[in-house]
LODRENMI-382233 format. One record per residue (C-alpha): residue in three letters; x, y, z. Coordinates in pm, 1 decimal. Each point is the difference from the previous one (the first is absolute). Last residue first. Layout:
N
NODE  aa     east    north       up
NODE ala        X        Y        Z
...
REM end
This chain:
194
NODE  aa     east    north       up
NODE ala   9205.2   9913.5  16863.7
NODE gly   -182.3    -63.6    325.1
NODE glu    -13.6    367.6    104.8
NODE arg   -142.9    120.9   -330.6
NODE gln   -240.2   -294.6    -30.5
NODE ala   -117.9     55.0    359.9
NODE asp    -61.7    369.6    -77.2
NODE arg   -195.8    -92.9   -312.4
NODE leu   -199.9   -246.7    213.0
NODE glu    -88.7    266.1    256.7
NODE ala    -99.2    245.5   -274.8
NODE ala   -230.7   -257.8   -160.6
NODE leu   -161.7    -73.0    335.4
NODE arg    -54.6    372.4     66.5
NODE ser   -149.5     42.7   -349.4
NODE asp   -287.4   -231.2     92.8
NODE ala   -139.5   -115.0   -335.9
NODE leu    276.2   -255.8    -21.4
NODE arg   -108.0   -259.7   -255.0
NODE pro    -35.5    267.6   -270.3
NODE thr    351.9    143.6     51.5
NODE thr     -2.7    375.4    -51.9
NODE pro    313.5     97.7    194.3
NODE arg    204.9   -257.1   -193.9
NODE leu    187.2   -256.7    203.7
NODE gln    373.7     48.7    -15.4
NODE val    190.9   -179.0   -270.1
NODE val    290.2   -182.5    164.8
NODE val    304.6    -31.8   -225.1
NODE phe    226.1   -296.8     72.2
NODE pro    336.6      9.5   -174.5
NODE leu    172.6   -336.1     53.9
NODE glu    320.2     74.0    196.6
NODE pro      8.9   -331.7    188.9
NODE asn    -56.3   -187.4   -328.6
NODE asp    -58.3   -373.5     22.4
NODE phe   -361.9     24.5   -122.1
NODE ala   -114.6   -177.7    317.1
NODE lys    226.0    210.8    224.0
NODE arg   -117.5    328.2   -149.4
NODE trp   -359.6   -122.8     20.7
NODE asp     28.2    -85.2    369.8
NODE ala    181.3    325.6     83.3
NODE ile   -283.4    198.7   -161.1
NODE leu   -264.2   -209.0    177.2
NODE gly    176.4     42.3    333.1
NODE pro     14.3    378.3    -48.5
NODE leu   -376.8     -2.5    -77.8
NODE leu   -106.7   -197.8    308.0
NODE gln     26.4    276.8    261.4
NODE gly   -163.4    258.9   -226.4
NODE tyr   -285.9   -240.6    -73.6
NODE gln    -46.0    -64.0    373.8
NODE val    -33.7    373.1     60.7
NODE ser   -240.5     38.2   -292.7
NODE arg   -227.6   -289.3     93.2
NODE gln   -328.6    192.2      4.5
NODE gln   -174.3   -266.6   -212.6
NODE ser    -49.7    252.9   -281.3
NODE gly    370.7     79.6     13.2
NODE asp    102.1   -364.6    -40.9
NODE asp   -244.9    -26.8   -288.3
NODE glu    140.0    299.4   -184.6
NODE gly    363.9    -92.5     58.2
NODE his    184.1    -67.6   -323.8
NODE asp    197.0    160.3   -281.1
NODE trp    347.7   -150.3     47.1
NODE val    218.1     77.1   -303.2
NODE val    279.2   -255.5      2.9
NODE gly    337.2     18.2   -173.1
NODE arg    252.7   -184.2   -214.5
NODE val   -156.9   -345.4     12.5
NODE arg    207.2   -270.0   -163.3
NODE leu   -256.7   -275.7     10.0
NODE arg     72.4   -304.2    217.0
NODE val   -215.2    146.9    278.9
NODE leu   -313.7     -2.8   -215.7
NODE pro   -166.7   -318.7    130.6
NODE ala     39.8    137.2    356.7
NODE val   -202.6    313.4    -82.6
NODE met   -332.3   -123.1   -135.5
NODE ala   -137.2   -306.3    177.2
NODE asn    227.4    -35.3    302.9
NODE trp     31.0    372.9     65.5
NODE val   -370.9     51.7    -67.4
NODE ala    -90.4   -250.9    272.3
NODE ser    287.0     94.5    236.2
NODE pro   -231.5     78.4    292.1
NODE glu   -359.9    -79.6    -86.9
NODE gln   -189.3    251.0   -209.9
NODE arg    -36.4   -228.4   -303.3
NODE ala   -172.9   -259.8    219.6
NODE leu   -267.1    263.0     66.5
NODE thr   -129.7     -4.0   -357.0
NODE asp    -50.9   -371.8    -53.2
NODE ala   -106.1   -118.5    347.1
NODE asp   -209.3    314.1     44.8
NODE asn   -224.2    -71.7   -303.1
NODE pro   -307.8   -114.7    195.8
NODE gln     38.5    268.0    270.0
NODE pro    106.4    -64.5    357.8
NODE lys   -134.1    242.3    264.0
NODE pro    258.1    249.0    121.5
NODE pro    146.5    -77.4    344.1
NODE pro   -233.1     18.1    299.5
NODE asn     51.1    263.3    270.5
NODE leu   -265.8    -24.1    268.8
NODE pro   -115.2   -358.8    -63.0
NODE leu    336.5   -166.6     66.6
NODE lys    -72.6   -367.1     81.6
NODE gln   -330.4    -22.9   -191.1
NODE cys    165.6    199.9   -280.7
NODE tyr    260.4   -276.3    -43.1
NODE asp   -271.0   -264.6    -39.5
NODE met   -175.6    219.8   -258.7
NODE trp    329.4     52.3   -186.9
NODE ala     83.5   -371.2      2.6
NODE lys   -348.2    -78.0   -135.9
NODE met     37.1    263.8   -272.0
NODE arg    344.8   -136.1    -97.1
NODE glu   -134.1   -353.8    -23.3
NODE glu   -291.0    116.4   -218.3
NODE tyr    233.8    197.6   -226.6
NODE thr    220.5   -305.7    -41.2
NODE gly    327.7    -27.6    186.9
NODE val    274.8    247.0     92.7
NODE thr     -9.8    373.0    -80.2
NODE arg   -230.8    190.8    234.5
NODE met     21.8   -242.9    292.3
NODE lys    377.8     -4.1    -43.0
NODE trp     31.5    372.0     63.6
NODE ala   -186.0     10.9    333.5
NODE asp    156.5   -335.1     95.1
NODE ser    338.0    167.4      5.2
NODE ala    309.7    -65.7   -214.8
NODE tyr    -70.8    305.4   -217.7
NODE phe    -39.4    211.0    313.2
NODE asp    328.6   -118.5    153.1
NODE leu    188.2     74.7   -323.2
NODE ile   -140.7    352.4     -2.5
NODE pro     71.2     58.6    368.5
NODE arg    365.0   -112.9    -55.6
NODE ala     53.9    211.7   -314.4
NODE ala    125.2    310.1    183.0
NODE pro    268.4   -213.7    169.3
NODE ser    143.4    -72.3   -347.1
NODE ala    223.3   -305.0    -52.5
NODE ala   -294.8   -237.9    -49.7
NODE leu   -139.9    236.1   -262.7
NODE ala    326.8      5.7   -193.6
NODE glu     23.4   -380.8      9.2
NODE arg   -362.1    -43.7   -110.9
NODE ser     74.1    211.0   -307.1
NODE met   -171.3    336.8    -34.1
NODE trp   -270.9    111.9   -245.6
NODE ser   -289.4   -147.6    204.3
NODE glu    124.1    199.8    298.4
NODE ile    -65.2    327.3   -184.7
NODE pro   -374.8    -59.4    -20.3
NODE gln   -156.0   -108.8   -331.2
NODE gly   -255.1    215.8   -178.7
NODE pro     68.6    -80.8   -361.7
NODE trp     84.8   -354.6   -108.7
NODE ala     82.4      2.0   -373.6
NODE met     82.5    371.1     -7.7
NODE ala    271.2    -36.3    261.0
NODE val    241.1   -205.3   -209.1
NODE thr    139.5    243.2   -252.0
NODE val    320.5    -78.3   -185.6
NODE ile    142.4    275.0   -219.1
NODE gly    261.5   -108.8   -251.5
NODE val    237.3    255.3   -147.4
NODE pro    154.7    -16.1   -346.8
NODE val    314.0    210.5    -34.7
NODE gly     61.8    367.1    -83.9
NODE leu     44.9     90.7    365.3
NODE glu   -181.6    334.2      0.5
NODE ala   -277.3    -78.1   -250.5
NODE val    -51.2   -353.6    132.0
NODE leu     -6.8    130.8    358.7
NODE lys   -259.0    267.5    -86.4
NODE arg   -227.0   -251.7   -171.0
NODE gly     25.5   -238.9    293.7
NODE leu    -85.6    277.7    247.2
NODE tyr   -295.3     98.3   -217.8
NODE tyr   -137.3   -354.5     -0.7
NODE gly     59.3    -52.3    369.7
NODE gly   -180.4    323.6     88.0
NODE ala   -291.5    -94.8   -225.7
NODE pro    -50.2   -329.3    183.2
NODE leu     65.8   -309.0   -212.6
NODE asn   -305.8   -224.6    -18.3
NODE glu    -78.1     53.6   -369.9
NODE lys    367.9     13.1   -100.0
REM end
């Protein structure tokens, strides 16, 4: 109850009142907030999506590995060596906790940790309230291209081709998206992708 978003709580209450049966609400996003859409998709769904190819290439690149693989000292050395080769446009400097936090952003990370273990549940619907970080990274077009694949992926995993999938559009006053243009672009991508 403590980590259940208010919208989920009130939706559950309304369903119990209307259906007259107990309703379980499973929330997974609150444990790892701020993950990009590709972390919520299975590897198979990503491999099947042309829009995911640049994402998968980036996560396989040296630029990503130097931020997540090895000790902090090894990652700093790899970053400095990399910057010697490409001094005009270096990737972000590694931080001490990158290996822990960035690993959660990798493709399929949240899928493997939090969604795949639930596929044996009898899920009757999904409320998808996501996108702030994708919008803040100016990835709205890519988000809109990946969202239909995510929906199809979850429907297949939960063995229900008609699984209701409600996409909650990003709120106009999202703290992580101070630029209202970015928020509007992501809302449009959510509308088109759903």
